C-alpha positions as CSV (number, residue, x, y, z in Angstrom):
1,M,-3.5,4.0,-40.3
2,T,-4.8,1.1,-38.2
3,H,-8.5,0.1,-38.6
4,Y,-10.5,-1.7,-36.0
5,K,-14.0,-3.1,-36.4
6,Y,-14.5,-2.2,-32.7
7,L,-12.5,0.7,-31.1
8,I,-12.8,1.3,-27.3
9,I,-11.5,4.5,-25.8
10,G,-10.9,3.8,-22.1
11,G,-9.1,0.9,-20.4
12,G,-11.3,0.5,-17.3
13,L,-14.0,-2.0,-16.4
14,A,-16.6,-0.7,-18.9
15,G,-14.1,-1.1,-21.7
16,D,-13.2,-4.6,-20.6
17,G,-16.9,-5.5,-20.2
18,A,-17.4,-4.4,-23.8
19,T,-14.8,-6.8,-25.1
20,Q,-16.7,-9.6,-23.3
21,G,-20.0,-8.5,-24.9
22,I,-18.5,-8.2,-28.3
23,R,-17.0,-11.7,-28.2
24,E,-20.3,-13.2,-27.2
25,L,-21.6,-12.3,-30.7
26,D,-18.5,-11.8,-32.8
27,A,-15.5,-14.1,-32.2
28,E,-13.3,-12.6,-34.9
29,G,-13.8,-8.9,-35.3
30,S,-10.8,-6.8,-34.5
31,I,-10.9,-4.9,-31.2
32,G,-8.6,-2.0,-30.2
33,M,-8.5,-0.4,-26.8
34,I,-6.8,2.9,-26.2
35,S,-6.1,3.6,-22.5
36,L,-4.6,6.5,-20.6
37,E,-3.2,4.0,-18.1
38,P,0.1,2.1,-18.5
39,D,-1.5,-1.0,-17.1
40,P,-4.1,-3.4,-18.7
41,P,-7.6,-3.4,-17.3
42,Y,-8.0,-4.5,-13.7
43,M,-10.7,-4.7,-11.0
44,R,-10.5,-1.2,-9.7
45,P,-12.3,-1.8,-6.3
46,N,-9.4,-4.0,-5.2
47,L,-7.2,-0.8,-5.0
48,S,-9.0,0.3,-1.8
49,K,-10.2,-3.1,-0.6
50,G,-8.7,-6.5,-1.4
51,L,-5.1,-5.6,-2.1
52,W,-4.8,-4.2,1.4
53,K,-6.2,-7.5,2.9
54,G,-3.7,-9.8,1.2
55,R,-5.3,-10.3,-2.2
56,P,-2.5,-11.1,-4.7
57,V,-1.9,-8.5,-7.3
58,E,-2.0,-11.1,-10.1
59,K,-5.7,-11.7,-9.2
60,I,-6.9,-8.2,-10.2
61,W,-6.2,-8.4,-13.9
62,R,-9.1,-8.8,-16.3
63,K,-7.1,-10.6,-19.0
64,T,-8.6,-8.4,-21.7
65,E,-5.9,-9.4,-24.2
66,E,-7.0,-13.0,-24.0
67,R,-10.1,-11.9,-25.9
68,G,-8.0,-10.8,-28.9
69,T,-8.0,-7.2,-27.9
70,E,-5.0,-5.0,-29.0
71,L,-4.1,-2.8,-26.0
72,L,-2.8,0.6,-26.8
73,L,-1.6,1.7,-23.4
74,N,-0.4,5.0,-22.0
75,R,-2.1,7.0,-24.7
76,K,-4.7,9.8,-24.7
77,V,-7.1,10.3,-27.5
78,T,-7.0,13.9,-28.5
79,E,-9.3,14.0,-31.5
80,L,-12.5,12.3,-32.6
81,D,-13.9,12.9,-36.0
82,P,-17.3,11.0,-36.3
83,A,-17.8,11.9,-39.9
84,K,-14.5,10.2,-40.9
85,K,-14.9,7.5,-38.1
86,Q,-11.4,8.4,-37.1
87,V,-9.6,9.2,-33.8
88,R,-6.1,10.4,-33.1
89,D,-4.0,10.0,-30.0
90,D,-1.4,12.2,-28.3
91,Q,1.4,10.4,-30.1
92,G,-0.1,11.5,-33.5
93,T,-1.3,8.0,-34.4
94,A,-4.6,7.8,-36.2
95,Y,-7.1,5.0,-36.0
96,T,-10.4,4.3,-37.9
97,Y,-13.3,2.2,-36.7
98,D,-16.7,0.7,-37.7
99,M,-18.1,0.9,-34.1
100,L,-16.7,3.1,-31.3
101,L,-17.2,2.9,-27.5
102,L,-16.5,5.9,-25.3
103,A,-15.6,4.4,-21.9
104,T,-13.6,7.4,-20.8
105,G,-14.4,7.2,-17.1
106,G,-13.6,10.0,-14.7
107,T,-10.7,12.0,-13.3
108,P,-10.2,12.7,-9.6
109,N,-11.1,16.1,-8.3
110,H,-8.0,18.0,-7.2
111,L,-7.3,20.6,-4.5
112,P,-5.8,23.9,-5.6
113,F,-2.5,23.3,-3.7
114,G,-0.1,20.5,-2.7
115,N,0.9,19.8,-6.3
116,G,2.9,16.6,-6.4
117,H,2.5,15.8,-2.7
118,I,-1.1,14.5,-2.7
119,I,-2.0,11.1,-4.2
120,Y,-5.5,11.5,-5.8
121,Y,-6.3,7.9,-5.5
122,R,-7.7,6.3,-8.6
123,T,-5.4,3.9,-10.5
124,F,-3.1,0.9,-9.9
125,Q,-0.2,3.3,-10.2
126,D,-1.6,5.3,-7.3
127,Y,-1.9,2.0,-5.3
128,Q,1.7,1.2,-6.0
129,H,2.8,4.7,-5.0
130,L,0.8,4.6,-1.7
131,R,1.9,1.1,-0.9
132,A,5.5,2.0,-1.4
133,L,5.1,4.9,1.0
134,T,3.7,2.6,3.7
135,E,6.9,0.5,3.5
136,Q,8.8,3.6,4.7
137,G,6.4,5.7,6.8
138,D,3.9,5.4,9.6
139,H,1.5,8.3,9.6
140,F,-0.9,9.1,6.7
141,V,-3.4,11.8,6.2
142,V,-6.6,10.9,4.3
143,I,-8.5,13.9,2.9
144,G,-12.2,13.1,2.3
145,G,-14.7,11.1,4.3
146,S,-17.0,9.5,1.8
147,F,-16.6,6.3,-0.3
148,I,-12.8,6.3,-1.1
149,G,-11.7,8.2,2.0
150,S,-13.4,5.9,4.4
151,E,-12.1,2.8,2.6
152,L,-8.5,4.1,2.4
153,A,-8.5,5.1,6.1
154,A,-9.6,1.5,7.0
155,A,-7.1,-0.1,4.6
156,L,-4.2,1.9,5.9
157,T,-5.1,1.2,9.5
158,I,-5.4,-2.5,8.7
159,V,-1.8,-2.6,7.6
160,G,-0.7,-1.0,10.8
161,K,-0.5,2.7,9.9
162,K,-1.6,5.7,11.9
163,V,-4.3,7.5,10.0
164,T,-5.8,11.0,10.3
165,M,-9.0,11.7,8.3
166,I,-9.9,15.3,7.5
167,F,-13.3,16.2,5.9
168,P,-15.6,19.2,6.1
169,E,-18.8,17.2,7.0
170,G,-19.8,16.4,10.5
171,A,-19.5,12.6,10.1
172,I,-18.1,9.9,7.8
173,S,-20.3,9.5,4.7
174,E,-22.7,12.1,6.1
175,N,-24.1,13.0,2.7
176,I,-25.0,9.3,2.1
177,F,-26.0,7.7,5.3
178,P,-28.6,8.7,7.9
179,G,-27.1,11.0,10.5
180,D,-27.1,8.5,13.4
181,L,-25.3,5.8,11.3
182,A,-22.7,8.4,10.0
183,H,-22.0,9.5,13.6
184,F,-21.7,5.9,14.7
185,L,-19.0,5.5,12.1
186,N,-17.0,8.4,13.6
187,D,-16.9,6.5,16.9
188,Y,-16.3,3.2,15.2
189,Y,-13.3,4.6,13.3
190,R,-11.9,6.3,16.4
191,D,-12.2,3.0,18.3
192,K,-10.1,1.4,15.5
193,G,-7.4,4.0,16.1
194,V,-8.2,6.5,13.4
195,E,-8.0,10.2,14.2
196,V,-11.2,11.6,12.7
197,L,-11.1,15.4,12.2
198,T,-14.7,16.4,11.3
199,G,-15.8,19.9,10.2
200,D,-12.3,20.7,9.0
201,T,-10.4,21.0,5.7
202,A,-6.9,20.7,4.4
203,A,-5.8,24.3,3.8
204,S,-2.3,23.6,2.6
205,V,0.0,20.7,1.9
206,Q,3.8,21.2,1.6
207,K,6.9,19.0,1.6
208,V,9.2,19.9,4.5
209,G,12.3,17.7,4.4
210,D,11.3,14.1,4.2
211,R,7.8,14.6,5.5
212,I,4.7,16.4,4.4
213,T,3.1,19.1,6.4
214,V,-0.7,19.5,6.3
215,R,-2.3,22.6,7.7
216,T,-6.0,22.6,8.3
217,G,-8.6,25.3,8.0
218,S,-9.0,25.3,11.8
219,G,-5.2,26.0,12.3
220,R,-4.0,22.5,13.1
221,T,-0.6,21.3,11.8
222,L,-0.1,17.6,10.9
223,E,3.1,15.9,10.0
224,A,2.7,12.9,7.7
225,D,4.6,10.4,5.6
226,G,2.0,10.5,2.9
227,V,-1.2,12.3,2.0
228,V,-4.0,10.7,-0.1
229,A,-7.2,12.3,-1.2
230,G,-10.6,10.8,-2.2
231,I,-12.8,13.8,-2.9
232,G,-14.8,12.6,-5.8
233,I,-14.3,12.4,-9.5
234,H,-15.7,14.3,-12.6
235,P,-16.5,12.5,-15.8
236,N,-14.2,12.8,-18.8
237,L,-16.5,14.5,-21.3
238,D,-14.2,16.8,-23.3
239,L,-13.7,14.4,-26.2
240,A,-17.4,13.8,-26.6
241,K,-18.2,17.5,-26.3
242,E,-15.6,18.5,-29.0
243,A,-17.0,15.8,-31.3
244,G,-20.5,17.3,-31.0
245,L,-22.1,14.5,-29.0
246,K,-25.0,15.3,-26.7
247,V,-23.6,15.8,-23.2
248,N,-25.1,17.0,-19.9
249,N,-23.8,15.6,-16.6
250,G,-22.5,12.7,-18.7
251,I,-22.5,11.5,-22.3
252,N,-26.1,11.0,-23.1
253,V,-27.1,7.5,-24.3
254,N,-30.4,5.9,-25.1
255,E,-31.6,2.5,-23.8
256,R,-29.3,0.7,-26.2
257,L,-26.4,2.8,-25.0
258,E,-26.1,4.7,-28.3
259,T,-25.0,8.3,-28.2
260,S,-26.5,11.0,-30.3
261,V,-24.1,10.2,-33.1
262,P,-24.5,6.9,-35.1
263,D,-22.1,4.0,-34.4
264,I,-20.8,5.7,-31.2
265,Y,-21.7,4.1,-27.9
266,A,-20.9,5.1,-24.3
267,A,-20.7,3.2,-21.0
268,G,-19.4,3.4,-17.5
269,D,-18.7,6.4,-15.2
270,A,-19.0,8.9,-18.0
271,A,-22.4,7.7,-19.4
272,S,-25.7,9.4,-18.6
273,F,-28.4,6.7,-18.9
274,L,-32.0,6.2,-18.0
275,H,-32.1,4.2,-14.8
276,S,-34.8,1.6,-15.2
277,A,-36.0,1.7,-11.6
278,L,-35.4,5.4,-10.7
279,E,-37.0,6.3,-14.0
280,K,-34.7,9.2,-14.5
281,R,-31.4,10.0,-16.2
282,T,-28.3,9.4,-14.0
283,R,-24.6,8.5,-13.9
284,V,-23.3,5.7,-11.6
285,E,-19.6,5.5,-10.7
286,H,-19.3,1.9,-9.5
287,E,-17.9,-1.5,-10.7
288,D,-21.2,-3.4,-11.3
289,N,-22.6,-0.6,-13.5
290,A,-19.4,-0.3,-15.5
291,V,-19.1,-4.0,-16.2
292,Q,-22.8,-4.7,-17.0
293,M,-23.2,-1.6,-19.1
294,G,-20.0,-2.3,-21.0
295,K,-21.2,-5.8,-21.8
296,V,-24.5,-4.6,-23.2
297,A,-22.8,-1.9,-25.2
298,G,-20.4,-4.5,-26.6
299,R,-23.2,-6.8,-27.6
300,N,-25.1,-4.0,-29.3
301,M,-21.9,-2.9,-31.1
302,A,-21.7,-6.4,-32.4
303,G,-25.2,-6.4,-33.8
304,G,-27.3,-7.0,-30.7
305,N,-30.5,-5.1,-29.8
306,E,-30.6,-5.0,-26.1
307,S,-31.9,-2.3,-23.7
308,Y,-29.8,-1.6,-20.6
309,T,-32.3,-2.3,-17.7
310,H,-29.8,-3.5,-15.1
311,I,-30.1,-1.9,-11.6
312,P,-26.5,-1.4,-10.5
313,M,-25.3,-2.4,-7.1
314,F,-22.3,-1.2,-5.2
315,Y,-20.5,-2.3,-2.0
316,S,-17.9,-1.3,0.5
317,D,-15.7,-2.7,3.2
318,L,-15.0,-0.7,6.4
319,F,-12.9,-2.7,8.8
320,D,-15.2,-5.5,10.1
321,L,-18.3,-3.8,8.6
322,G,-19.5,-4.0,5.0
323,Y,-22.5,-3.2,2.9
324,E,-24.1,-3.7,-0.4
325,A,-26.5,-1.2,-1.9
326,V,-28.7,-0.3,-4.8
327,G,-30.4,2.8,-6.1
328,E,-30.2,6.4,-4.8
329,M,-28.7,7.1,-1.4
330,S,-28.7,10.6,0.0
331,S,-29.0,11.7,3.6
332,K,-31.4,14.4,2.4
333,M,-34.0,11.7,1.6
334,T,-36.5,10.2,4.0
335,T,-35.1,7.0,5.5
336,V,-36.5,4.0,7.3
337,A,-34.0,2.0,9.3
338,D,-34.8,-1.7,10.2
339,W,-32.0,-2.9,12.4
340,Q,-32.1,-6.6,12.9
341,E,-29.8,-6.7,16.0
342,E,-28.5,-3.7,18.0
343,P,-28.5,-0.5,15.9
344,F,-25.7,-0.1,13.3
345,K,-24.5,-3.7,13.5
346,K,-26.8,-5.4,11.0
347,G,-29.9,-4.1,9.2
348,V,-31.5,-2.5,6.2
349,V,-32.0,1.2,5.5
350,Y,-34.6,2.2,2.9
351,Y,-34.3,5.5,1.1
352,M,-37.8,6.9,0.3
353,D,-39.3,9.4,-2.1
354,D,-43.0,10.1,-2.4
355,G,-43.8,6.7,-0.9
356,R,-41.5,4.7,-3.2
357,V,-38.3,2.9,-2.3
358,R,-35.5,4.7,-4.3
359,G,-32.5,3.1,-2.6
360,V,-31.7,0.2,-0.3
361,L,-28.6,-0.1,2.0
362,L,-27.9,-3.6,3.1
363,W,-25.7,-3.0,6.2
364,N,-23.9,-6.3,7.0
365,V,-26.7,-8.0,5.3
366,W,-25.7,-10.3,2.4
367,E,-27.2,-12.0,-0.6
368,K,-30.3,-9.8,-0.6
369,V,-29.5,-7.5,-3.6
370,E,-32.0,-9.1,-5.8
371,E,-34.8,-8.6,-3.2
372,A,-33.7,-4.9,-3.0
373,R,-33.8,-4.5,-6.8
374,A,-37.3,-6.1,-6.9
375,L,-38.5,-3.7,-4.1
376,M,-37.3,-0.7,-6.1
377,K,-39.5,-1.7,-9.0
378,E,-42.7,-1.8,-6.9
379,Q,-44.9,1.3,-7.1
380,G,-45.9,1.4,-3.4
381,P,-46.8,3.6,-1.7
382,F,-44.9,2.2,1.3
383,K,-45.1,3.3,4.9
384,E,-42.6,2.6,7.6
385,K,-44.6,-0.4,8.9
386,D,-44.6,-1.9,5.4
387,L,-40.9,-2.1,5.3
388,K,-40.0,-3.5,8.7
389,G,-38.9,-7.0,8.1
390,R,-39.4,-6.8,4.4
391,I,-35.8,-7.8,3.6
C-alpha cells in the first residue's frame, strides 16, 4: 500500500495549484495525484480559446511532475475511508495519506440521446477528438449558447468551419448578460457566419452514414460532421457524500478550505466556499478560482493557516470581443451599463443587488479587475449616477 504525505484526488487546475502551495512550505513531502484523465494537468481554458488560435499544445501543460508529484493517471477513486485515511481506486489499488485534497471537479451534463455521437466538451481528449473531426468535416453543430457553447462556436468558425448553434434561450448568454447585449451577440455571431437557432432544442442526434443528423424541437433537420455540447456541468460529489462529508451544492469548506472531516480539504469546481465579497456560500467553475483556491489549500495542508479571501475572476474570448468579470452575473439582476464608446463595443456592466455591486463585467476593458474587486467590497449604496465612469 502506497503512502503519501499529501494525496490529491483530481488532476485539474485546483489539484495542480495545491502542489504549488504545498511546495511553498514543504519541499520534500511526498505528493500523489490521482486523476480520471489520461493526461497530466493542463490549462483547461485553452481547450476552447488559445488552441484554436494557434497556441502550441506544448504550452498548455502545468508541469506538475516537476514539483515531485507522482501522477496516477486514468484512475477513478471509488472508496474513501476517512477513519483509516485510506482511498482505493478502480484498479483495486489502495493508498493512505496524512492530508487529503478533494479536487474532483465536475462532469458535463448530458442529453438523454445521441450516445457516442455528441462530444460533451471538457477535456484535452475532447479537444483532440473535435480537432480531428475538423480535419475531415466542414459543418458542426454546437448545442448550448452560454460560456462553452459561445466560445466553441467562435473557435470553430475561426478555423474556417460552418457552425450552427442551437439553444433554448432567446439570445447568446441570455441568462448572464443584459438582454440588449445578449441580442447584440446574436447579430454579431450571424455577421461572422454562424447560424444561430434561438428558442430551439436538439431533440435527437443520430449517426446516418458518415454524417450526424440533428433534429430540433421545432422540426428542423441538420446534417453535420460533428456535434459538440456545452450545457453546463455538475460537481463530482459522490465520493464526498459516501465518505460522510458535509455536502450541499458542493463540498462544504470553511475559510481555511477544510471540509467537515479533519485532514480533508476541498478546492475548485466542487468546493462550496464562503465568497468574501458576496458574503454567501457559492461555487465557482473557473480557472482563477481553481488555481488560487488550490494554492491556499495546499499551503494549509502543509501547515499554513490562511483564509481564502480571493475574489475570483473569469474571462472569455468571442471572436474579436473579449471580457473579464468578477462576482455574480445574472440577467435577472438589476444592471447598470456604462458604454465608453458605441454600445456593446467597449464598456462596463455593473450587476446590482440592494444598492451594492455584486458583479462587474469588463467588456473589452482590460487591466481593471482589481478596481472591480475593490468596488465589490464597498458597502454602497450605489445609484446609477455613482457608477458612470467609475471604472
